[in-house]
N, C-alpha and C positions, 0 to 999 in steps of 0.2 A: 579186692572189691568186697564193699559191706553188702550183707544180704538186705533185701527188700524187706518191707513190712509183711508181705503176702508169704515170702519164703520162710520168715521166722514164724509166722502164723501156722503154716503148713507143716513145719517141723514140730512145732509143739502139739498140734493135733495128732500128729503120727506118734509122738511120744505118748500122748495121753491115750491113745487106741491101745498100743502095746501094753501099756500098764494095764488097762482094763481087761484085755484079753488074756493077761497073764493070771487073772483073777477069775477067768471062766467065762467073760463076756464074749458075745459074737458080734460081729459087725452086720450091720443091716445097709446102712447108707452113711457116707460122709458128706458134709457140705450140703444138705438139703436145703433148698431155696425155694421161697414161694414170694408172693407179693407183699407178705406180712413180715418177712425177715429169714435169717439162716438159723439152721440148727447144724451144730458143728458134727456130732456123732449121733446116731440112732444104732443102739445095741439091744440084744437081748442079754438078760441077766436071768436066769433060771425061766420062771413065768411072768417075768416083766419086760415090757418093752422100755427101754430107758432112752430118754432125751438128754444128752450131754452136753453142756456149755462148757468150753475149755477157755480159761482166761490166762494170761501170761502176763507177768510182771518181772522187770529187771531187779526190782529190789521190794522191800516191805515198808520203804519210807512212807508210803501214803496208804498203807493198808494192803491187804491181801487182794489177789483178783476176784476172790470170792465176795468180796465186800462190794465189789463193783456192779455186782448183778441185783440192781435196784427194782423197785416195784414196776418201773416203766419196760426194764428189760425182761423181768419175768413175765409181764403181760404179753410182750411179742412172741417170746417162746412157746407160751400157752396157745396163742392163736397159730403160731407156725406148726406147733404139733397138730392141732385139729386139722389143719390143712394137709399134713403128712397123713393122718388117720383117713381123711376122705379119700387121698390118692392111692392108699393101700389099704383097701378095704378088708384083707385077710388078717390085718391087726385091729380092727374095729374093736373087738370084744375083750382084747387083752387088758391086763391091768398095766397101767402107765405110771411112770414116775420121771421126775427131773432132778439129775445130778449135776453137781458143779465140780470140775477138776480145775483146780488153780496150780500153776506151775511158776515158781520163783527161782531165779538163778542164783545160786549163793557160790562163789568162787569157781564159776563156769559148771557147777554140779546142780543139777535141777533138784528142788525140793517140791514135792508134789503133795498137795492136800486136797483130799477126794471127800466131798461131802455128798453122801447118798441120800436120796429123797430131800433135797436141800429147801424145796418149798412145794406147797400144794396147789393144784389148778382149782 
């Protein structure tokens, strides 16, 4: 039985989390939801609170996953991050950034493109 879109998304978010944890990041929350949207991963990288958008593509034929994070998606992520900060006041004074982690499957092996500080709020 083929995997559902949600199962594929969950597997790639887990891969992204493990990739960043191997680089020293610490998970704060996954799949944070509010009325403005969802943030895939919220993590700590040294003294930064990092909002991570995970994108998955089966091929690069139509560009990388990172290229799909357009101005509208960035705006939703920024608004969702503000919602997160309102709910989690202990992070209110932290430096924040937005990272994109794009995963493309090449011959069943994942190719990971990580873009720290991908855009500014």
